[in-house]
C-alpha positions in Angstrom: -14.1 17.7 3.7 -14.8 21.2 4.9 -11.8 23.7 4.7 -9.3 22.6 7.3 -7.8 26.0 9.2 -5.7 26.6 12.5 -8.0 25.4 15.1 -10.2 23.0 13.3 -10.7 19.7 15.1 -9.5 16.9 12.9 -8.4 13.2 13.2 -4.5 12.9 12.6 -3.8 10.8 9.4 -0.5 9.4 11.4 -1.6 8.1 14.6 -5.4 8.7 14.4 -6.0 10.7 17.5 -8.6 13.2 17.7 -6.6 16.7 17.7 -6.8 20.3 16.6 -4.6 21.8 13.8 -2.0 24.1 15.2 -1.4 26.1 11.8 -1.6 25.6 8.2 1.3 26.3 5.7 1.4 26.5 2.0 4.3 24.4 0.7 4.8 24.6 -3.0 1.1 25.3 -3.7 -0.1 22.4 -1.3 -1.3 23.0 2.3 0.4 21.1 5.0 -1.4 21.0 8.4 0.7 20.9 11.5 -1.3 19.4 14.5 -1.3 19.4 18.3 -0.3 15.7 18.3 2.9 16.9 16.6 2.5 15.3 13.5 2.4 17.0 9.9 -0.6 16.2 7.7 -1.8 16.6 4.0 -4.8 16.0 2.3 -4.8 12.9 -0.1 -5.4 14.3 -3.8 -7.4 11.0 -4.5 -9.6 10.4 -1.6 -9.9 13.9 0.3 -8.8 12.3 3.5 -6.2 13.9 6.1 -3.1 11.5 5.7 0.8 11.7 6.6 2.8 14.1 5.1 5.7 11.7 3.5 8.0 14.5 2.7 11.5 14.3 4.0 11.7 18.5 3.8 9.8 20.9 5.7 9.7 22.9 2.4 7.7 20.3 0.2 4.2 18.4 0.8 3.8 14.5 0.0 0.6 13.3 0.9 1.0 9.7 1.7 -2.2 7.8 2.1 -2.4 4.1 3.2 -5.8 3.6 1.5 -4.9 5.0 -1.9 -1.2 3.7 -2.2 -0.7 0.8 0.1 2.5 0.1 -1.6 3.9 3.1 0.2 3.4 1.6 3.5 4.6 -2.2 2.6 8.2 -1.5 4.3 6.4 -0.3 7.4 4.3 -3.3 7.5 7.1 -5.8 7.5 7.6 -7.7 10.7 11.4 -8.8 9.9 
């Protein structure tokens, strides 16, 4: 993946829409990408894809990749 910067066209790791990076912030040494679709993304350290930032805090970044860590999404996939 090429360098991602403000204005870059990307596919959101949360909603899957093609969108634009509004701004990039460094949070504890890891970049977080705030997108025009209003989702915050990060780069998965394993596969390099843009994925959901699963952190509960705006001061941290926790890349949450459905492909590399499907167990992180088991609760979201439950029907009950």
